mmCIF file of the N, C-alpha and C atoms, coordinates in Angstrom:
data_MODEL
# 
_entry.id   MODEL 
# 
loop_
_atom_site.group_PDB 
_atom_site.id 
_atom_site.type_symbol 
_atom_site.label_atom_id 
_atom_site.label_alt_id 
_atom_site.label_comp_id 
_atom_site.label_asym_id 
_atom_site.label_entity_id 
_atom_site.label_seq_id 
_atom_site.pdbx_PDB_ins_code 
_atom_site.Cartn_x 
_atom_site.Cartn_y 
_atom_site.Cartn_z 
_atom_site.occupancy 
_atom_site.B_iso_or_equiv 
_atom_site.pdbx_formal_charge 
_atom_site.auth_seq_id 
_atom_site.auth_comp_id 
_atom_site.auth_asym_id 
_atom_site.auth_atom_id 
_atom_site.pdbx_PDB_model_num 
ATOM 1   N N  . MET A 1 1  ? 25.328  1.669   8.443  1.00 0.00 ? 1  MET A N  1 
ATOM 2   C CA . MET A 1 1  ? 25.165  2.959   9.057  1.00 0.00 ? 1  MET A CA 1 
ATOM 3   C C  . MET A 1 1  ? 26.111  3.934   8.359  1.00 0.00 ? 1  MET A C  1 
ATOM 4   N N  . LEU A 1 2  ? 25.600  5.051   7.963  1.00 0.00 ? 2  LEU A N  1 
ATOM 5   C CA . LEU A 1 2  ? 26.387  6.105   7.334  1.00 0.00 ? 2  LEU A CA 1 
ATOM 6   C C  . LEU A 1 2  ? 26.507  7.280   8.287  1.00 0.00 ? 2  LEU A C  1 
ATOM 7   N N  . GLN A 1 3  ? 27.574  7.996   8.101  1.00 0.00 ? 3  GLN A N  1 
ATOM 8   C CA . GLN A 1 3  ? 27.729  9.189   8.931  1.00 0.00 ? 3  GLN A CA 1 
ATOM 9   C C  . GLN A 1 3  ? 27.916  10.376  7.998  1.00 0.00 ? 3  GLN A C  1 
ATOM 10  N N  . GLU A 1 4  ? 26.914  11.250  7.984  1.00 0.00 ? 4  GLU A N  1 
ATOM 11  C CA . GLU A 1 4  ? 26.963  12.430  7.136  1.00 0.00 ? 4  GLU A CA 1 
ATOM 12  C C  . GLU A 1 4  ? 26.721  13.666  7.996  1.00 0.00 ? 4  GLU A C  1 
ATOM 13  N N  . LEU A 1 5  ? 27.638  14.582  7.952  1.00 0.00 ? 5  LEU A N  1 
ATOM 14  C CA . LEU A 1 5  ? 27.518  15.845  8.688  1.00 0.00 ? 5  LEU A CA 1 
ATOM 15  C C  . LEU A 1 5  ? 27.244  15.629  10.179 1.00 0.00 ? 5  LEU A C  1 
ATOM 16  N N  . GLY A 1 6  ? 27.831  14.583  10.727 1.00 0.00 ? 6  GLY A N  1 
ATOM 17  C CA . GLY A 1 6  ? 27.670  14.324  12.141 1.00 0.00 ? 6  GLY A CA 1 
ATOM 18  C C  . GLY A 1 6  ? 26.362  13.654  12.522 1.00 0.00 ? 6  GLY A C  1 
ATOM 19  N N  . LEU A 1 7  ? 25.492  13.349  11.536 1.00 0.00 ? 7  LEU A N  1 
ATOM 20  C CA . LEU A 1 7  ? 24.214  12.690  11.818 1.00 0.00 ? 7  LEU A CA 1 
ATOM 21  C C  . LEU A 1 7  ? 24.322  11.208  11.486 1.00 0.00 ? 7  LEU A C  1 
ATOM 22  N N  . LEU A 1 8  ? 23.660  10.403  12.251 1.00 0.00 ? 8  LEU A N  1 
ATOM 23  C CA . LEU A 1 8  ? 23.634  8.971   11.975 1.00 0.00 ? 8  LEU A CA 1 
ATOM 24  C C  . LEU A 1 8  ? 22.424  8.648   11.117 1.00 0.00 ? 8  LEU A C  1 
ATOM 25  N N  . VAL A 1 9  ? 22.644  7.893   10.060 1.00 0.00 ? 9  VAL A N  1 
ATOM 26  C CA . VAL A 1 9  ? 21.564  7.505   9.160  1.00 0.00 ? 9  VAL A CA 1 
ATOM 27  C C  . VAL A 1 9  ? 21.558  5.985   9.089  1.00 0.00 ? 9  VAL A C  1 
ATOM 28  N N  . TRP A 1 10 ? 20.431  5.379   9.377  1.00 0.00 ? 10 TRP A N  1 
ATOM 29  C CA . TRP A 1 10 ? 20.310  3.924   9.337  1.00 0.00 ? 10 TRP A CA 1 
ATOM 30  C C  . TRP A 1 10 ? 19.761  3.494   7.996  1.00 0.00 ? 10 TRP A C  1 
ATOM 31  N N  . LEU A 1 11 ? 20.342  2.460   7.426  1.00 0.00 ? 11 LEU A N  1 
ATOM 32  C CA . LEU A 1 11 ? 19.857  1.897   6.177  1.00 0.00 ? 11 LEU A CA 1 
ATOM 33  C C  . LEU A 1 11 ? 19.153  0.588   6.478  1.00 0.00 ? 11 LEU A C  1 
ATOM 34  N N  . ASP A 1 12 ? 17.947  0.417   5.948  1.00 0.00 ? 12 ASP A N  1 
ATOM 35  C CA . ASP A 1 12 ? 17.220  -0.833  6.136  1.00 0.00 ? 12 ASP A CA 1 
ATOM 36  C C  . ASP A 1 12 ? 17.797  -1.888  5.208  1.00 0.00 ? 12 ASP A C  1 
ATOM 37  N N  . GLN A 1 13 ? 17.867  -3.119  5.696  1.00 0.00 ? 13 GLN A N  1 
ATOM 38  C CA . GLN A 1 13 ? 18.352  -4.218  4.878  1.00 0.00 ? 13 GLN A CA 1 
ATOM 39  C C  . GLN A 1 13 ? 17.313  -5.312  4.854  1.00 0.00 ? 13 GLN A C  1 
ATOM 40  N N  . ALA A 1 14 ? 17.229  -5.999  3.704  1.00 0.00 ? 14 ALA A N  1 
ATOM 41  C CA . ALA A 1 14 ? 16.310  -7.122  3.588  1.00 0.00 ? 14 ALA A CA 1 
ATOM 42  C C  . ALA A 1 14 ? 16.808  -8.264  4.472  1.00 0.00 ? 14 ALA A C  1 
ATOM 43  N N  . VAL A 1 15 ? 15.878  -8.922  5.127  1.00 0.00 ? 15 VAL A N  1 
ATOM 44  C CA . VAL A 1 15 ? 16.229  -10.011 6.027  1.00 0.00 ? 15 VAL A CA 1 
ATOM 45  C C  . VAL A 1 15 ? 15.401  -11.224 5.649  1.00 0.00 ? 15 VAL A C  1 
ATOM 46  N N  . ASP A 1 16 ? 16.063  -12.369 5.553  1.00 0.00 ? 16 ASP A N  1 
ATOM 47  C CA . ASP A 1 16 ? 15.334  -13.605 5.293  1.00 0.00 ? 16 ASP A CA 1 
ATOM 48  C C  . ASP A 1 16 ? 14.550  -13.981 6.539  1.00 0.00 ? 16 ASP A C  1 
ATOM 49  N N  . ILE A 1 17 ? 13.356  -14.567 6.318  1.00 0.00 ? 17 ILE A N  1 
ATOM 50  C CA . ILE A 1 17 ? 12.542  -14.975 7.462  1.00 0.00 ? 17 ILE A CA 1 
ATOM 51  C C  . ILE A 1 17 ? 12.577  -16.491 7.580  1.00 0.00 ? 17 ILE A C  1 
ATOM 52  N N  . SER A 1 18 ? 12.309  -16.995 8.751  1.00 0.00 ? 18 SER A N  1 
ATOM 53  C CA . SER A 1 18 ? 12.393  -18.425 8.997  1.00 0.00 ? 18 SER A CA 1 
ATOM 54  C C  . SER A 1 18 ? 11.232  -19.167 8.346  1.00 0.00 ? 18 SER A C  1 
ATOM 55  N N  . ALA A 1 19 ? 11.409  -20.463 8.197  1.00 0.00 ? 19 ALA A N  1 
ATOM 56  C CA . ALA A 1 19 ? 10.383  -21.303 7.581  1.00 0.00 ? 19 ALA A CA 1 
ATOM 57  C C  . ALA A 1 19 ? 9.107   -21.313 8.424  1.00 0.00 ? 19 ALA A C  1 
ATOM 58  N N  . LEU A 1 20 ? 9.254   -21.340 9.736  1.00 0.00 ? 20 LEU A N  1 
ATOM 59  C CA . LEU A 1 20 ? 8.086   -21.346 10.619 1.00 0.00 ? 20 LEU A CA 1 
ATOM 60  C C  . LEU A 1 20 ? 7.284   -20.059 10.476 1.00 0.00 ? 20 LEU A C  1 
ATOM 61  N N  . ARG A 1 21 ? 7.967   -18.932 10.354 1.00 0.00 ? 21 ARG A N  1 
ATOM 62  C CA . ARG A 1 21 ? 7.271   -17.650 10.155 1.00 0.00 ? 21 ARG A CA 1 
ATOM 63  C C  . ARG A 1 21 ? 6.506   -17.648 8.841  1.00 0.00 ? 21 ARG A C  1 
ATOM 64  N N  . ARG A 1 22 ? 7.090   -18.212 7.772  1.00 0.00 ? 22 ARG A N  1 
ATOM 65  C CA . ARG A 1 22 ? 6.403   -18.273 6.479  1.00 0.00 ? 22 ARG A CA 1 
ATOM 66  C C  . ARG A 1 22 ? 5.144   -19.127 6.574  1.00 0.00 ? 22 ARG A C  1 
ATOM 67  N N  . VAL A 1 23 ? 5.231   -20.253 7.267  1.00 0.00 ? 23 VAL A N  1 
ATOM 68  C CA . VAL A 1 23 ? 4.062   -21.127 7.431  1.00 0.00 ? 23 VAL A CA 1 
ATOM 69  C C  . VAL A 1 23 ? 2.996   -20.426 8.263  1.00 0.00 ? 23 VAL A C  1 
ATOM 70  N N  . ASN A 1 24 ? 3.407   -19.796 9.357  1.00 0.00 ? 24 ASN A N  1 
ATOM 71  C CA . ASN A 1 24 ? 2.449   -19.078 10.207 1.00 0.00 ? 24 ASN A CA 1 
ATOM 72  C C  . ASN A 1 24 ? 1.766   -17.952 9.446  1.00 0.00 ? 24 ASN A C  1 
ATOM 73  N N  . GLN A 1 25 ? 2.525   -17.230 8.639  1.00 0.00 ? 25 GLN A N  1 
ATOM 74  C CA . GLN A 1 25 ? 1.950   -16.132 7.870  1.00 0.00 ? 25 GLN A CA 1 
ATOM 75  C C  . GLN A 1 25 ? 0.978   -16.660 6.818  1.00 0.00 ? 25 GLN A C  1 
ATOM 76  N N  . ALA A 1 26 ? 1.314   -17.775 6.173  1.00 0.00 ? 26 ALA A N  1 
ATOM 77  C CA . ALA A 1 26 ? 0.422   -18.363 5.170  1.00 0.00 ? 26 ALA A CA 1 
ATOM 78  C C  . ALA A 1 26 ? -0.889  -18.810 5.812  1.00 0.00 ? 26 ALA A C  1 
ATOM 79  N N  . LEU A 1 27 ? -0.806  -19.470 6.960  1.00 0.00 ? 27 LEU A N  1 
ATOM 80  C CA . LEU A 1 27 ? -2.022  -19.902 7.655  1.00 0.00 ? 27 LEU A CA 1 
ATOM 81  C C  . LEU A 1 27 ? -2.854  -18.703 8.106  1.00 0.00 ? 27 LEU A C  1 
ATOM 82  N N  . TYR A 1 28 ? -2.190  -17.669 8.590  1.00 0.00 ? 28 TYR A N  1 
ATOM 83  C CA . TYR A 1 28 ? -2.897  -16.463 9.019  1.00 0.00 ? 28 TYR A CA 1 
ATOM 84  C C  . TYR A 1 28 ? -3.633  -15.826 7.847  1.00 0.00 ? 28 TYR A C  1 
ATOM 85  N N  . LEU A 1 29 ? -2.964  -15.709 6.703  1.00 0.00 ? 29 LEU A N  1 
ATOM 86  C CA . LEU A 1 29 ? -3.595  -15.088 5.540  1.00 0.00 ? 29 LEU A CA 1 
ATOM 87  C C  . LEU A 1 29 ? -4.761  -15.928 5.023  1.00 0.00 ? 29 LEU A C  1 
ATOM 88  N N  . LEU A 1 30 ? -4.619  -17.257 5.042  1.00 0.00 ? 30 LEU A N  1 
ATOM 89  C CA . LEU A 1 30 ? -5.718  -18.126 4.597  1.00 0.00 ? 30 LEU A CA 1 
ATOM 90  C C  . LEU A 1 30 ? -6.935  -17.986 5.508  1.00 0.00 ? 30 LEU A C  1 
ATOM 91  N N  . THR A 1 31 ? -6.705  -18.012 6.813  1.00 0.00 ? 31 THR A N  1 
ATOM 92  C CA . THR A 1 31 ? -7.840  -17.925 7.739  1.00 0.00 ? 31 THR A CA 1 
ATOM 93  C C  . THR A 1 31 ? -8.468  -16.534 7.731  1.00 0.00 ? 31 THR A C  1 
ATOM 94  N N  . THR A 1 32 ? -7.654  -15.503 7.570  1.00 0.00 ? 32 THR A N  1 
ATOM 95  C CA . THR A 1 32 ? -8.193  -14.142 7.494  1.00 0.00 ? 32 THR A CA 1 
ATOM 96  C C  . THR A 1 32 ? -9.063  -13.981 6.259  1.00 0.00 ? 32 THR A C  1 
ATOM 97  N N  . GLY A 1 33 ? -8.603  -14.521 5.138  1.00 0.00 ? 33 GLY A N  1 
ATOM 98  C CA . GLY A 1 33 ? -9.386  -14.464 3.904  1.00 0.00 ? 33 GLY A CA 1 
ATOM 99  C C  . GLY A 1 33 ? -10.699 -15.207 4.033  1.00 0.00 ? 33 GLY A C  1 
ATOM 100 N N  . ALA A 1 34 ? -10.671 -16.375 4.677  1.00 0.00 ? 34 ALA A N  1 
ATOM 101 C CA . ALA A 1 34 ? -11.899 -17.146 4.872  1.00 0.00 ? 34 ALA A CA 1 
ATOM 102 C C  . ALA A 1 34 ? -12.857 -16.406 5.801  1.00 0.00 ? 34 ALA A C  1 
ATOM 103 N N  . ARG A 1 35 ? -12.314 -15.804 6.856  1.00 0.00 ? 35 ARG A N  1 
ATOM 104 C CA . ARG A 1 35 ? -13.156 -15.074 7.805  1.00 0.00 ? 35 ARG A CA 1 
ATOM 105 C C  . ARG A 1 35 ? -13.804 -13.860 7.148  1.00 0.00 ? 35 ARG A C  1 
ATOM 106 N N  . GLU A 1 36 ? -13.030 -13.132 6.352  1.00 0.00 ? 36 GLU A N  1 
ATOM 107 C CA . GLU A 1 36 ? -13.578 -11.948 5.693  1.00 0.00 ? 36 GLU A CA 1 
ATOM 108 C C  . GLU A 1 36 ? -14.603 -12.311 4.623  1.00 0.00 ? 36 GLU A C  1 
ATOM 109 N N  . SER A 1 37 ? -14.383 -13.420 3.916  1.00 0.00 ? 37 SER A N  1 
ATOM 110 C CA . SER A 1 37 ? -15.339 -13.790 2.870  1.00 0.00 ? 37 SER A CA 1 
ATOM 111 C C  . SER A 1 37 ? -16.627 -14.375 3.451  1.00 0.00 ? 37 SER A C  1 
ATOM 112 N N  . SER A 1 38 ? -16.568 -14.925 4.672  1.00 0.00 ? 38 SER A N  1 
ATOM 113 C CA . SER A 1 38 ? -17.778 -15.485 5.271  1.00 0.00 ? 38 SER A CA 1 
ATOM 114 C C  . SER A 1 38 ? -18.581 -14.445 6.045  1.00 0.00 ? 38 SER A C  1 
ATOM 115 N N  . PHE A 1 39 ? -17.993 -13.283 6.287  1.00 0.00 ? 39 PHE A N  1 
ATOM 116 C CA . PHE A 1 39 ? -18.676 -12.236 7.037  1.00 0.00 ? 39 PHE A CA 1 
ATOM 117 C C  . PHE A 1 39 ? -19.851 -11.711 6.222  1.00 0.00 ? 39 PHE A C  1 
ATOM 118 N N  . ARG A 1 40 ? -21.035 -11.705 6.833  1.00 0.00 ? 40 ARG A N  1 
ATOM 119 C CA . ARG A 1 40 ? -22.279 -11.275 6.175  1.00 0.00 ? 40 ARG A CA 1 
ATOM 120 C C  . ARG A 1 40 ? -22.507 -12.009 4.855  1.00 0.00 ? 40 ARG A C  1 
ATOM 121 N N  . ASN A 1 41 ? -22.308 -13.310 4.899  1.00 0.00 ? 41 ASN A N  1 
ATOM 122 C CA . ASN A 1 41 ? -22.464 -14.144 3.714  1.00 0.00 ? 41 ASN A CA 1 
ATOM 123 C C  . ASN A 1 41 ? -23.241 -15.391 4.119  1.00 0.00 ? 41 ASN A C  1 
ATOM 124 N N  . ILE A 1 42 ? -23.936 -15.973 3.163  1.00 0.00 ? 42 ILE A N  1 
ATOM 125 C CA . ILE A 1 42 ? -24.703 -17.189 3.445  1.00 0.00 ? 42 ILE A CA 1 
ATOM 126 C C  . ILE A 1 42 ? -23.785 -18.384 3.664  1.00 0.00 ? 42 ILE A C  1 
ATOM 127 N N  . LYS A 1 43 ? -22.615 -18.374 3.019  1.00 0.00 ? 43 LYS A N  1 
ATOM 128 C CA . LYS A 1 43 ? -21.677 -19.493 3.154  1.00 0.00 ? 43 LYS A CA 1 
ATOM 129 C C  . LYS A 1 43 ? -21.155 -19.582 4.585  1.00 0.00 ? 43 LYS A C  1 
ATOM 130 N N  . THR A 1 44 ? -20.915 -20.806 5.009  1.00 0.00 ? 44 THR A N  1 
ATOM 131 C CA . THR A 1 44 ? -20.323 -21.008 6.331  1.00 0.00 ? 44 THR A CA 1 
ATOM 132 C C  . THR A 1 44 ? -18.825 -20.742 6.251  1.00 0.00 ? 44 THR A C  1 
ATOM 133 N N  . ILE A 1 45 ? -18.205 -20.628 7.412  1.00 0.00 ? 45 ILE A N  1 
ATOM 134 C CA . ILE A 1 45 ? -16.756 -20.402 7.440  1.00 0.00 ? 45 ILE A CA 1 
ATOM 135 C C  . ILE A 1 45 ? -16.024 -21.610 6.868  1.00 0.00 ? 45 ILE A C  1 
ATOM 136 N N  . ALA A 1 46 ? -16.562 -22.803 7.070  1.00 0.00 ? 46 ALA A N  1 
ATOM 137 C CA . ALA A 1 46 ? -15.923 -24.008 6.532  1.00 0.00 ? 46 ALA A CA 1 
ATOM 138 C C  . ALA A 1 46 ? -15.922 -23.993 5.005  1.00 0.00 ? 46 ALA A C  1 
ATOM 139 N N  . GLU A 1 47 ? -17.030 -23.573 4.416  1.00 0.00 ? 47 GLU A N  1 
ATOM 140 C CA . GLU A 1 47 ? -17.099 -23.496 2.951  1.00 0.00 ? 47 GLU A CA 1 
ATOM 141 C C  . GLU A 1 47 ? -16.154 -22.429 2.411  1.00 0.00 ? 47 GLU A C  1 
ATOM 142 N N  . CYS A 1 48 ? -16.090 -21.320 3.101  1.00 0.00 ? 48 CYS A N  1 
ATOM 143 C CA . CYS A 1 48 ? -15.192 -20.244 2.662  1.00 0.00 ? 48 CYS A CA 1 
ATOM 144 C C  . CYS A 1 48 ? -13.727 -20.649 2.814  1.00 0.00 ? 48 CYS A C  1 
ATOM 145 N N  . LEU A 1 49 ? -13.413 -21.370 3.888  1.00 0.00 ? 49 LEU A N  1 
ATOM 146 C CA . LEU A 1 49 ? -12.048 -21.854 4.073  1.00 0.00 ? 49 LEU A CA 1 
ATOM 147 C C  . LEU A 1 49 ? -11.684 -22.863 2.990  1.00 0.00 ? 49 LEU A C  1 
ATOM 148 N N  . ALA A 1 50 ? -12.631 -23.732 2.643  1.00 0.00 ? 50 ALA A N  1 
ATOM 149 C CA . ALA A 1 50 ? -12.390 -24.692 1.564  1.00 0.00 ? 50 ALA A CA 1 
ATOM 150 C C  . ALA A 1 50 ? -12.146 -23.963 0.247  1.00 0.00 ? 50 ALA A C  1 
ATOM 151 N N  . ASP A 1 51 ? -12.930 -22.932 -0.029 1.00 0.00 ? 51 ASP A N  1 
ATOM 152 C CA . ASP A 1 51 ? -12.729 -22.141 -1.249 1.00 0.00 ? 51 ASP A CA 1 
ATOM 153 C C  . ASP A 1 51 ? -11.357 -21.468 -1.252 1.00 0.00 ? 51 ASP A C  1 
ATOM 154 N N  . GLU A 1 52 ? -10.960 -20.933 -0.100 1.00 0.00 ? 52 GLU A N  1 
ATOM 155 C CA . GLU A 1 52 ? -9.645  -20.286 -0.003 1.00 0.00 ? 52 GLU A CA 1 
ATOM 156 C C  . GLU A 1 52 ? -8.527  -21.288 -0.273 1.00 0.00 ? 52 GLU A C  1 
ATOM 157 N N  . LEU A 1 53 ? -8.639  -22.479 0.308  1.00 0.00 ? 53 LEU A N  1 
ATOM 158 C CA . LEU A 1 53 ? -7.596  -23.494 0.114  1.00 0.00 ? 53 LEU A CA 1 
ATOM 159 C C  . LEU A 1 53 ? -7.526  -23.948 -1.339 1.00 0.00 ? 53 LEU A C  1 
ATOM 160 N N  . ILE A 1 54 ? -8.678  -24.154 -1.960 1.00 0.00 ? 54 ILE A N  1 
ATOM 161 C CA . ILE A 1 54 ? -8.711  -24.587 -3.362 1.00 0.00 ? 54 ILE A CA 1 
ATOM 162 C C  . ILE A 1 54 ? -8.131  -23.503 -4.263 1.00 0.00 ? 54 ILE A C  1 
ATOM 163 N N  . ASN A 1 55 ? -8.534  -22.255 -4.041 1.00 0.00 ? 55 ASN A N  1 
ATOM 164 C CA . ASN A 1 55 ? -8.016  -21.155 -4.855 1.00 0.00 ? 55 ASN A CA 1 
ATOM 165 C C  . ASN A 1 55 ? -6.519  -20.944 -4.636 1.00 0.00 ? 55 ASN A C  1 
ATOM 166 N N  . ALA A 1 56 ? -6.051  -21.157 -3.412 1.00 0.00 ? 56 ALA A N  1 
ATOM 167 C CA . ALA A 1 56 ? -4.617  -21.021 -3.143 1.00 0.00 ? 56 ALA A CA 1 
ATOM 168 C C  . ALA A 1 56 ? -3.836  -22.129 -3.842 1.00 0.00 ? 56 ALA A C  1 
ATOM 169 N N  . ALA A 1 57 ? -4.390  -23.335 -3.852 1.00 0.00 ? 57 ALA A N  1 
ATOM 170 C CA . ALA A 1 57 ? -3.718  -24.447 -4.529 1.00 0.00 ? 57 ALA A CA 1 
ATOM 171 C C  . ALA A 1 57 ? -3.648  -24.212 -6.036 1.00 0.00 ? 57 ALA A C  1 
ATOM 172 N N  . LYS A 1 58 ? -4.683  -23.579 -6.582 1.00 0.00 ? 58 LYS A N  1 
ATOM 173 C CA . LYS A 1 58 ? -4.694  -23.271 -8.014 1.00 0.00 ? 58 LYS A CA 1 
ATOM 174 C C  . LYS A 1 58 ? -3.825  -22.066 -8.339 1.00 0.00 ? 58 LYS A C  1 
ATOM 175 N N  . GLY A 1 59 ? -3.500  -21.275 -7.333 1.00 0.00 ? 59 GLY A N  1 
ATOM 176 C CA . GLY A 1 59 ? -2.747  -20.042 -7.559 1.00 0.00 ? 59 GLY A CA 1 
ATOM 177 C C  . GLY A 1 59 ? -3.613  -18.945 -8.126 1.00 0.00 ? 59 GLY A C  1 
ATOM 178 N N  . SER A 1 60 ? -4.894  -19.003 -7.814 1.00 0.00 ? 60 SER A N  1 
ATOM 179 C CA . SER A 1 60 ? -5.861  -18.037 -8.326 1.00 0.00 ? 60 SER A CA 1 
ATOM 180 C C  . SER A 1 60 ? -5.554  -16.632 -7.811 1.00 0.00 ? 60 SER A C  1 
ATOM 181 N N  . SER A 1 61 ? -5.697  -15.654 -8.696 1.00 0.00 ? 61 SER A N  1 
ATOM 182 C CA . SER A 1 61 ? -5.375  -14.279 -8.311 1.00 0.00 ? 61 SER A CA 1 
ATOM 183 C C  . SER A 1 61 ? -6.482  -13.627 -7.482 1.00 0.00 ? 61 SER A C  1 
ATOM 184 N N  . ASN A 1 62 ? -7.662  -14.251 -7.384 1.00 0.00 ? 62 ASN A N  1 
ATOM 185 C CA . ASN A 1 62 ? -8.726  -13.670 -6.562 1.00 0.00 ? 62 ASN A CA 1 
ATOM 186 C C  . ASN A 1 62 ? -8.703  -14.222 -5.139 1.00 0.00 ? 62 ASN A C  1 
ATOM 187 N N  . ASN A 1 63 ? -7.650  -14.938 -4.782 1.00 0.00 ? 63 ASN A N  1 
ATOM 188 C CA . ASN A 1 63 ? -7.476  -15.482 -3.448 1.00 0.00 ? 63 ASN A CA 1 
ATOM 189 C C  . ASN A 1 63 ? -6.881  -14.401 -2.544 1.00 0.00 ? 63 ASN A C  1 
ATOM 190 N N  . TYR A 1 64 ? -7.434  -14.238 -1.346 1.00 0.00 ? 64 TYR A N  1 
ATOM 191 C CA . TYR A 1 64 ? -6.975  -13.207 -0.411 1.00 0.00 ? 64 TYR A CA 1 
ATOM 192 C C  . TYR A 1 64 ? -5.511  -13.421 -0.032 1.00 0.00 ? 64 TYR A C  1 
ATOM 193 N N  . ALA A 1 65 ? -5.143  -14.660 0.285  1.00 0.00 ? 65 ALA A N  1 
ATOM 194 C CA . ALA A 1 65 ? -3.777  -14.945 0.731  1.00 0.00 ? 65 ALA A CA 1 
ATOM 195 C C  . ALA A 1 65 ? -2.762  -14.657 -0.366 1.00 0.00 ? 65 ALA A C  1 
ATOM 196 N N  . ILE A 1 66 ? -3.079  -15.013 -1.598 1.00 0.00 ? 66 ILE A N  1 
ATOM 197 C CA . ILE A 1 66 ? -2.159  -14.774 -2.718 1.00 0.00 ? 66 ILE A CA 1 
ATOM 198 C C  . ILE A 1 66 ? -2.017  -13.269 -2.960 1.00 0.00 ? 66 ILE A C  1 
ATOM 199 N N  . LYS A 1 67 ? -3.136  -12.552 -2.903 1.00 0.00 ? 67 LYS A N  1 
ATOM 200 C CA . LYS A 1 67 ? -3.089  -11.094 -3.104 1.00 0.00 ? 67 LYS A CA 1 
ATOM 201 C C  . LYS A 1 67 ? -2.212  -10.427 -2.054 1.00 0.00 ? 67 LYS A C  1 
ATOM 202 N N  . LYS A 1 68 ? -2.416  -10.794 -0.789 1.00 0.00 ? 68 LYS A N  1 
ATOM 203 C CA . LYS A 1 68 ? -1.651  -10.178 0.288  1.00 0.00 ? 68 LYS A CA 1 
ATOM 204 C C  . LYS A 1 68 ? -0.171  -10.551 0.194  1.00 0.00 ? 68 LYS A C  1 
ATOM 205 N N  . LYS A 1 69 ? 0.126   -11.803 -0.170 1.00 0.00 ? 69 LYS A N  1 
ATOM 206 C CA . LYS A 1 69 ? 1.518   -12.227 -0.317 1.00 0.00 ? 69 LYS A CA 1 
ATOM 207 C C  . LYS A 1 69 ? 2.204   -11.418 -1.408 1.00 0.00 ? 69 LYS A C  1 
ATOM 208 N N  . ASP A 1 70 ? 1.526   -11.257 -2.537 1.00 0.00 ? 70 ASP A N  1 
ATOM 209 C CA . ASP A 1 70 ? 2.086   -10.469 -3.635 1.00 0.00 ? 70 ASP A CA 1 
ATOM 210 C C  . ASP A 1 70 ? 2.269   -9.008  -3.228 1.00 0.00 ? 70 ASP A C  1 
ATOM 211 N N  . GLU A 1 71 ? 1.306   -8.493  -2.465 1.00 0.00 ? 71 GLU A N  1 
ATOM 212 C CA . GLU A 1 71 ? 1.399   -7.109  -1.989 1.00 0.00 ? 71 GLU A CA 1 
ATOM 213 C C  . GLU A 1 71 ? 2.598   -6.926  -1.060 1.00 0.00 ? 71 GLU A C  1 
ATOM 214 N N  . ILE A 1 72 ? 2.808   -7.882  -0.163 1.00 0.00 ? 72 ILE A N  1 
ATOM 215 C CA . ILE A 1 72 ? 3.934   -7.818  0.770  1.00 0.00 ? 72 ILE A CA 1 
ATOM 216 C C  . ILE A 1 72 ? 5.257   -7.916  0.014  1.00 0.00 ? 72 ILE A C  1 
ATOM 217 N N  . GLU A 1 73 ? 5.338   -8.822  -0.970 1.00 0.00 ? 73 GLU A N  1 
ATOM 218 C CA . GLU A 1 73 ? 6.565   -8.969  -1.757 1.00 0.00 ? 73 GLU A CA 1 
ATOM 219 C C  . GLU A 1 73 ? 6.849   -7.718  -2.575 1.00 0.00 ? 73 GLU A C  1 
ATOM 220 N N  . GLN A 1 74 ? 5.809   -7.120  -3.141 1.00 0.00 ? 74 GLN A N  1 
ATOM 221 C CA . GLN A 1 74 ? 5.986   -5.907  -3.933 1.00 0.00 ? 74 GLN A CA 1 
ATOM 222 C C  . GLN A 1 74 ? 6.479   -4.762  -3.043 1.00 0.00 ? 74 GLN A C  1 
ATOM 223 N N  . PHE A 1 75 ? 5.925   -4.667  -1.842 1.00 0.00 ? 75 PHE A N  1 
ATOM 224 C CA . PHE A 1 75 ? 6.350   -3.639  -0.894 1.00 0.00 ? 75 PHE A CA 1 
ATOM 225 C C  . PHE A 1 75 ? 7.809   -3.850  -0.490 1.00 0.00 ? 75 PHE A C  1 
ATOM 226 N N  . ALA A 1 76 ? 8.196   -5.125  -0.285 1.00 0.00 ? 76 ALA A N  1 
ATOM 227 C CA . ALA A 1 76 ? 9.574   -5.429  0.103  1.00 0.00 ? 76 ALA A CA 1 
ATOM 228 C C  . ALA A 1 76 ? 10.547  -5.087  -1.025 1.00 0.00 ? 76 ALA A C  1 
ATOM 229 N N  . LYS A 1 77 ? 10.160  -5.377  -2.269 1.00 0.00 ? 77 LYS A N  1 
ATOM 230 C CA . LYS A 1 77 ? 11.027  -5.045  -3.405 1.00 0.00 ? 77 LYS A CA 1 
ATOM 231 C C  . LYS A 1 77 ? 11.198  -3.543  -3.548 1.00 0.00 ? 77 LYS A C  1 
ATOM 232 N N  . ALA A 1 78 ? 10.136  -2.802  -3.288 1.00 0.00 ? 78 ALA A N  1 
ATOM 233 C CA . ALA A 1 78 ? 10.200  -1.351  -3.411 1.00 0.00 ? 78 ALA A CA 1 
ATOM 234 C C  . ALA A 1 78 ? 11.111  -0.741  -2.347 1.00 0.00 ? 78 ALA A C  1 
ATOM 235 N N  . ASN A 1 79 ? 11.243  -1.400  -1.221 1.00 0.00 ? 79 ASN A N  1 
ATOM 236 C CA . ASN A 1 79 ? 12.040  -0.857  -0.118 1.00 0.00 ? 79 ASN A CA 1 
ATOM 237 C C  . ASN A 1 79 ? 13.477  -1.363  -0.088 1.00 0.00 ? 79 ASN A C  1 
ATOM 238 N N  . ARG A 1 80 ? 13.906  -2.031  -1.124 1.00 0.00 ? 80 ARG A N  1 
ATOM 239 C CA . ARG A 1 80 ? 15.291  -2.535  -1.131 1.00 0.00 ? 80 ARG A CA 1 
ATOM 240 C C  . ARG A 1 80 ? 16.259  -1.452  -1.460 1.00 0.00 ? 80 ARG A C  1 
# 
């Protein structure tokens, strides 16, 4: 906290997140990607989830979860 001209200014700080939160976020991103890819598509949700898991294991850049993770990390780096 800084004090300039009698005003209080808060500085944001990076905070480490717990392992459980990281796992929950990864599962959320995988299921969201599978749900969005199966919407208005011939593939079933199970097939789309399998594709998401395979692409995530390969580290494919067209995977929804990997894209969102990279986006979140880039946003966090920009705000440091």
